[in-house]
MARMI-173858 format. One record per residue: residue in three letters; chain; x, y, z of N, C-alpha, C in turn. Coordinates in Angstrom, 1 decimal. Atoms other than C-alpha are relative to their C-alpha. Layout:
# residues N
<type:ALA | mol:A | nxx:X | nyy:Y | nzz:Z | caxx:X | cayy:Y | cazz:Z | cxx:X | cyy:Y | czz:Z>
...
END
This chain:
# residues 78
<type:MET | mol:A | nxx:-1.4 | nyy:1.3 | nzz:0.6 | caxx:14.0 | cayy:-6.9 | cazz:42.9 | cxx:0.2 | cyy:0.7 | czz:-1.8>
<type:LYS | mol:A | nxx:-0.3 | nyy:-0.9 | nzz:0.6 | caxx:16.1 | cayy:-5.2 | cazz:40.8 | cxx:1.2 | cyy:-1.0 | czz:-0.9>
<type:LEU | mol:A | nxx:-0.1 | nyy:0.9 | nzz:0.3 | caxx:17.4 | cayy:-7.6 | cazz:38.1 | cxx:1.6 | cyy:0.6 | czz:-0.6>
<type:THR | mol:A | nxx:-1.2 | nyy:-0.9 | nzz:0.2 | caxx:21.4 | cayy:-7.6 | cazz:37.1 | cxx:-0.3 | cyy:-0.3 | czz:-2.1>
<type:ASP | mol:A | nxx:0.1 | nyy:-0.3 | nzz:1.5 | caxx:22.0 | cayy:-7.2 | cazz:33.3 | cxx:0.6 | cyy:-1.6 | czz:-0.7>
<type:LYS | mol:A | nxx:-0.1 | nyy:1.7 | nzz:0.6 | caxx:22.7 | cayy:-11.2 | cazz:32.5 | cxx:-1.3 | cyy:-0.5 | czz:0.3>
<type:GLN | mol:A | nxx:1.4 | nyy:0.8 | nzz:0.0 | caxx:18.9 | cayy:-12.2 | cazz:34.1 | cxx:-0.5 | cyy:1.1 | czz:-1.4>
<type:MET | mol:A | nxx:0.6 | nyy:-0.4 | nzz:1.1 | caxx:17.8 | cayy:-9.4 | cazz:31.6 | cxx:0.4 | cyy:-0.6 | czz:-1.2>
<type:LEU | mol:A | nxx:-0.5 | nyy:0.4 | nzz:1.3 | caxx:19.8 | cayy:-10.6 | cazz:28.7 | cxx:-0.7 | cyy:-0.9 | czz:-0.3>
<type:MET | mol:A | nxx:0.2 | nyy:1.3 | nzz:0.4 | caxx:19.0 | cayy:-14.1 | cazz:29.3 | cxx:-1.8 | cyy:-0.1 | czz:0.0>
<type:MET | mol:A | nxx:1.8 | nyy:0.2 | nzz:0.2 | caxx:14.9 | cayy:-13.2 | cazz:29.9 | cxx:0.0 | cyy:0.1 | czz:-1.8>
<type:LEU | mol:A | nxx:0.2 | nyy:-0.1 | nzz:1.1 | caxx:15.3 | cayy:-12.0 | cazz:26.9 | cxx:0.4 | cyy:-1.1 | czz:-1.4>
<type:SER | mol:A | nxx:-0.5 | nyy:1.3 | nzz:1.2 | caxx:17.0 | cayy:-14.7 | cazz:24.8 | cxx:-1.6 | cyy:-0.6 | czz:0.4>
<type:ALA | mol:A | nxx:1.5 | nyy:0.8 | nzz:-0.3 | caxx:13.6 | cayy:-16.6 | cazz:26.5 | cxx:-0.9 | cyy:0.4 | czz:-0.7>
<type:GLY | mol:A | nxx:0.7 | nyy:-0.3 | nzz:1.3 | caxx:11.6 | cayy:-14.7 | cazz:24.8 | cxx:0.0 | cyy:0.3 | czz:-1.1>
<type:GLY | mol:A | nxx:-0.2 | nyy:0.4 | nzz:1.1 | caxx:13.0 | cayy:-14.4 | cazz:22.1 | cxx:-0.3 | cyy:-1.5 | czz:-0.8>
<type:LEU | mol:A | nxx:-0.2 | nyy:1.2 | nzz:0.6 | caxx:13.3 | cayy:-18.4 | cazz:21.2 | cxx:-1.9 | cyy:-0.3 | czz:0.8>
<type:LEU | mol:A | nxx:1.5 | nyy:0.2 | nzz:-0.2 | caxx:9.6 | cayy:-18.3 | cazz:22.5 | cxx:-1.1 | cyy:0.8 | czz:-1.2>
<type:LEU | mol:A | nxx:1.0 | nyy:-0.8 | nzz:0.8 | caxx:8.1 | cayy:-16.3 | cazz:20.1 | cxx:0.3 | cyy:-0.4 | czz:-1.2>
<type:TRP | mol:A | nxx:-0.4 | nyy:0.8 | nzz:0.8 | caxx:10.3 | cayy:-18.0 | cazz:17.2 | cxx:-0.3 | cyy:-1.1 | czz:-0.3>
<type:TYR | mol:A | nxx:1.3 | nyy:1.2 | nzz:-0.3 | caxx:8.5 | cayy:-21.1 | cazz:18.6 | cxx:-1.2 | cyy:0.1 | czz:-0.9>
<type:LEU | mol:A | nxx:0.6 | nyy:-0.3 | nzz:0.2 | caxx:5.7 | cayy:-19.7 | cazz:18.5 | cxx:-0.7 | cyy:0.7 | czz:-1.2>
<type:LYS | mol:A | nxx:-0.2 | nyy:0.0 | nzz:1.1 | caxx:5.7 | cayy:-18.4 | cazz:15.0 | cxx:0.1 | cyy:-1.0 | czz:-1.2>
<type:ASN | mol:A | nxx:-0.1 | nyy:1.2 | nzz:0.7 | caxx:7.2 | cayy:-21.3 | cazz:13.6 | cxx:-1.6 | cyy:-1.5 | czz:-0.3>
<type:LYS | mol:A | nxx:0.8 | nyy:0.6 | nzz:0.0 | caxx:4.0 | cayy:-22.9 | cazz:15.1 | cxx:-1.3 | cyy:0.4 | czz:-0.7>
<type:THR | mol:A | nxx:1.2 | nyy:-0.5 | nzz:0.8 | caxx:1.5 | cayy:-20.8 | cazz:13.8 | cxx:0.2 | cyy:0.1 | czz:-1.7>
<type:VAL | mol:A | nxx:-0.7 | nyy:0.4 | nzz:1.3 | caxx:3.3 | cayy:-21.1 | cazz:10.3 | cxx:-0.6 | cyy:-1.2 | czz:-0.4>
<type:GLU | mol:A | nxx:0.7 | nyy:1.3 | nzz:0.2 | caxx:2.2 | cayy:-24.8 | cazz:10.4 | cxx:-1.1 | cyy:-0.5 | czz:0.5>
<type:VAL | mol:A | nxx:1.1 | nyy:-0.1 | nzz:-0.1 | caxx:-0.8 | cayy:-24.6 | cazz:11.8 | cxx:-1.0 | cyy:0.8 | czz:-1.0>
<type:VAL | mol:A | nxx:1.3 | nyy:-0.5 | nzz:1.1 | caxx:-2.7 | cayy:-22.3 | cazz:9.0 | cxx:1.0 | cyy:-0.7 | czz:-1.2>
<type:SER | mol:A | nxx:0.3 | nyy:0.7 | nzz:0.8 | caxx:-1.0 | cayy:-24.3 | cazz:6.9 | cxx:-0.5 | cyy:-1.1 | czz:-0.3>
<type:GLU | mol:A | nxx:0.8 | nyy:1.2 | nzz:-0.1 | caxx:-2.5 | cayy:-27.3 | cazz:7.8 | cxx:-1.9 | cyy:0.5 | czz:-0.2>
<type:VAL | mol:A | nxx:1.1 | nyy:-0.6 | nzz:0.3 | caxx:-5.8 | cayy:-25.5 | cazz:7.7 | cxx:-0.6 | cyy:0.0 | czz:-1.0>
<type:GLY | mol:A | nxx:-0.2 | nyy:-0.9 | nzz:1.6 | caxx:-5.2 | cayy:-24.0 | cazz:4.5 | cxx:-0.3 | cyy:-0.8 | czz:-0.7>
<type:GLN | mol:A | nxx:-0.3 | nyy:0.9 | nzz:0.6 | caxx:-4.9 | cayy:-27.5 | cazz:3.3 | cxx:-1.7 | cyy:-1.1 | czz:0.4>
<type:ALA | mol:A | nxx:1.4 | nyy:1.3 | nzz:0.0 | caxx:-8.1 | cayy:-29.4 | cazz:4.8 | cxx:-1.3 | cyy:1.6 | czz:-0.2>
<type:ILE | mol:A | nxx:1.0 | nyy:-0.6 | nzz:0.9 | caxx:-10.1 | cayy:-26.6 | cazz:3.5 | cxx:0.0 | cyy:0.1 | czz:-0.9>
<type:ASN | mol:A | nxx:-0.9 | nyy:-0.6 | nzz:1.4 | caxx:-8.7 | cayy:-26.2 | cazz:0.4 | cxx:-1.2 | cyy:-1.0 | czz:-0.9>
<type:PRO | mol:A | nxx:0.9 | nyy:0.3 | nzz:0.4 | caxx:-11.3 | cayy:-26.5 | cazz:-1.8 | cxx:0.6 | cyy:-1.2 | czz:-1.7>
<type:VAL | mol:A | nxx:-0.5 | nyy:1.0 | nzz:0.7 | caxx:-9.0 | cayy:-28.5 | cazz:-4.8 | cxx:0.6 | cyy:-1.3 | czz:0.5>
<type:ASN | mol:A | nxx:-1.0 | nyy:1.1 | nzz:-0.9 | caxx:-7.6 | cayy:-30.9 | cazz:-2.2 | cxx:-1.3 | cyy:-1.4 | czz:0.3>
<type:PRO | mol:A | nxx:0.9 | nyy:0.8 | nzz:-0.7 | caxx:-9.7 | cayy:-34.1 | cazz:-2.2 | cxx:-0.1 | cyy:-0.5 | czz:1.1>
<type:ASP | mol:A | nxx:0.2 | nyy:0.4 | nzz:-1.7 | caxx:-8.7 | cayy:-35.1 | cazz:1.3 | cxx:-0.3 | cyy:1.0 | czz:1.1>
<type:ASN | mol:A | nxx:0.7 | nyy:-0.7 | nzz:-0.4 | caxx:-10.5 | cayy:-31.9 | cazz:2.4 | cxx:-1.3 | cyy:-0.2 | czz:1.0>
<type:ILE | mol:A | nxx:0.9 | nyy:0.2 | nzz:-0.7 | caxx:-12.9 | cayy:-31.7 | cazz:5.2 | cxx:-1.5 | cyy:-0.7 | czz:-0.2>
<type:PHE | mol:A | nxx:1.1 | nyy:-0.1 | nzz:0.7 | caxx:-16.0 | cayy:-30.8 | cazz:3.2 | cxx:-0.4 | cyy:-1.1 | czz:-0.4>
<type:SER | mol:A | nxx:0.3 | nyy:1.3 | nzz:0.8 | caxx:-15.4 | cayy:-33.5 | cazz:1.0 | cxx:-0.3 | cyy:-1.4 | czz:0.4>
<type:GLU | mol:A | nxx:-0.3 | nyy:2.0 | nzz:-0.7 | caxx:-14.4 | cayy:-36.6 | cazz:3.2 | cxx:-1.5 | cyy:-0.1 | czz:0.9>
<type:GLY | mol:A | nxx:1.0 | nyy:0.7 | nzz:-0.8 | caxx:-17.7 | cayy:-35.9 | cazz:5.3 | cxx:-1.1 | cyy:0.1 | czz:-1.1>
<type:VAL | mol:A | nxx:2.1 | nyy:0.3 | nzz:1.5 | caxx:-20.1 | cayy:-35.7 | cazz:1.7 | cxx:-0.1 | cyy:-1.5 | czz:0.0>
<type:ASP | mol:A | nxx:-0.3 | nyy:1.7 | nzz:1.0 | caxx:-18.2 | cayy:-39.0 | cazz:0.6 | cxx:-0.2 | cyy:-1.2 | czz:1.3>
<type:SER | mol:A | nxx:0.4 | nyy:1.5 | nzz:-1.5 | caxx:-18.6 | cayy:-40.9 | cazz:4.1 | cxx:-1.4 | cyy:0.4 | czz:0.0>
<type:ILE | mol:A | nxx:1.9 | nyy:-0.1 | nzz:-0.2 | caxx:-22.5 | cayy:-39.6 | cazz:4.6 | cxx:-0.2 | cyy:-1.3 | czz:-1.4>
<type:GLY | mol:A | nxx:-0.1 | nyy:0.5 | nzz:1.9 | caxx:-22.6 | cayy:-40.7 | cazz:0.5 | cxx:0.3 | cyy:-1.7 | czz:0.2>
<type:GLY | mol:A | nxx:0.2 | nyy:0.6 | nzz:-0.2 | caxx:-21.0 | cayy:-43.5 | cazz:1.3 | cxx:-1.1 | cyy:-0.8 | czz:0.8>
<type:ALA | mol:A | nxx:1.0 | nyy:0.9 | nzz:-0.8 | caxx:-22.8 | cayy:-44.8 | cazz:4.1 | cxx:-1.2 | cyy:0.3 | czz:-0.4>
<type:ILE | mol:A | nxx:1.6 | nyy:-0.2 | nzz:0.5 | caxx:-26.5 | cayy:-43.8 | cazz:2.8 | cxx:0.2 | cyy:-1.2 | czz:-1.7>
<type:SER | mol:A | nxx:0.4 | nyy:1.3 | nzz:0.5 | caxx:-25.4 | cayy:-46.2 | cazz:0.1 | cxx:0.7 | cyy:-1.2 | czz:-0.3>
<type:GLY | mol:A | nxx:-0.4 | nyy:1.6 | nzz:-0.1 | caxx:-23.4 | cayy:-49.2 | cazz:0.8 | cxx:1.2 | cyy:0.8 | czz:-0.9>
<type:ASP | mol:A | nxx:-1.6 | nyy:0.4 | nzz:0.4 | caxx:-20.5 | cayy:-47.9 | cazz:-1.2 | cxx:0.8 | cyy:0.8 | czz:0.6>
<type:ASP | mol:A | nxx:-1.2 | nyy:-0.6 | nzz:-0.4 | caxx:-17.2 | cayy:-47.4 | cazz:0.6 | cxx:0.6 | cyy:1.1 | czz:-1.1>
<type:GLY | mol:A | nxx:-0.7 | nyy:-1.2 | nzz:0.4 | caxx:-15.7 | cayy:-45.4 | cazz:-2.4 | cxx:-1.1 | cyy:0.7 | czz:-0.3>
<type:TRP | mol:A | nxx:1.2 | nyy:-1.2 | nzz:0.6 | caxx:-18.4 | cayy:-43.1 | cazz:-3.3 | cxx:-0.1 | cyy:1.4 | czz:0.3>
<type:SER | mol:A | nxx:-0.9 | nyy:-1.0 | nzz:0.3 | caxx:-17.6 | cayy:-40.0 | cazz:-4.6 | cxx:-1.5 | cyy:1.0 | czz:-0.7>
<type:LEU | mol:A | nxx:1.2 | nyy:-1.0 | nzz:-0.1 | caxx:-19.8 | cayy:-36.6 | cazz:-4.7 | cxx:-0.1 | cyy:0.1 | czz:-1.5>
<type:GLY | mol:A | nxx:-0.1 | nyy:-0.4 | nzz:1.8 | caxx:-17.9 | cayy:-35.8 | cazz:-8.2 | cxx:-0.5 | cyy:-0.6 | czz:-0.3>
<type:VAL | mol:A | nxx:0.3 | nyy:0.3 | nzz:0.8 | caxx:-18.4 | cayy:-39.0 | cazz:-9.4 | cxx:-1.4 | cyy:-0.2 | czz:-0.1>
<type:TRP | mol:A | nxx:1.7 | nyy:0.1 | nzz:-0.3 | caxx:-22.1 | cayy:-39.2 | cazz:-8.2 | cxx:-0.8 | cyy:0.9 | czz:-1.9>
<type:ILE | mol:A | nxx:0.3 | nyy:-1.3 | nzz:0.9 | caxx:-22.5 | cayy:-35.8 | cazz:-10.0 | cxx:-0.2 | cyy:0.1 | czz:-1.9>
<type:TYR | mol:A | nxx:0.3 | nyy:0.1 | nzz:1.4 | caxx:-21.0 | cayy:-36.5 | cazz:-13.2 | cxx:-0.5 | cyy:-1.4 | czz:-0.8>
<type:GLU | mol:A | nxx:1.1 | nyy:1.3 | nzz:1.1 | caxx:-22.5 | cayy:-40.2 | cazz:-13.8 | cxx:-1.2 | cyy:0.4 | czz:0.1>
<type:ALA | mol:A | nxx:1.6 | nyy:-0.1 | nzz:-0.1 | caxx:-25.9 | cayy:-38.5 | cazz:-13.1 | cxx:0.2 | cyy:0.8 | czz:-0.8>
<type:THR | mol:A | nxx:0.3 | nyy:-1.4 | nzz:1.2 | caxx:-25.0 | cayy:-35.2 | cazz:-15.8 | cxx:0.5 | cyy:-1.3 | czz:-1.3>
<type:HIS | mol:A | nxx:-0.6 | nyy:0.6 | nzz:1.9 | caxx:-23.5 | cayy:-38.1 | cazz:-18.8 | cxx:-0.1 | cyy:-1.0 | czz:-0.1>
<type:ASP | mol:A | nxx:0.7 | nyy:1.4 | nzz:0.1 | caxx:-24.4 | cayy:-40.9 | cazz:-20.6 | cxx:0.8 | cyy:-0.6 | czz:0.0>
<type:GLU | mol:A | nxx:-1.3 | nyy:1.1 | nzz:-0.3 | caxx:-22.7 | cayy:-44.0 | cazz:-20.0 | cxx:0.1 | cyy:-1.1 | czz:-1.3>
<type:ALA | mol:A | nxx:-0.4 | nyy:0.8 | nzz:1.3 | caxx:-22.0 | cayy:-44.9 | cazz:-23.8 | cxx:1.5 | cyy:-0.5 | czz:0.2>
<type:TYR | mol:A | nxx:-0.6 | nyy:0.2 | nzz:-0.4 | caxx:-19.6 | cayy:-47.1 | cazz:-23.6 | cxx:0.8 | cyy:-0.8 | czz:-1.3>
END
């Protein structure tokens, strides 16, 4: 089967659009993954996991490992 110039141009255009779409999606996904594991992001997956387990054990929905460490290492002088 022989392709005409018009068919070849349409296939190249469709391929270019597909590559452009995939590039944009890849950048978006990489950005989301980066934020999910960013250590300074309080909503990262590790922080949320530890805080939810600590909250379940302590019964305090607002429990945070960072706050717990601070309170354990500092006097409560008000």
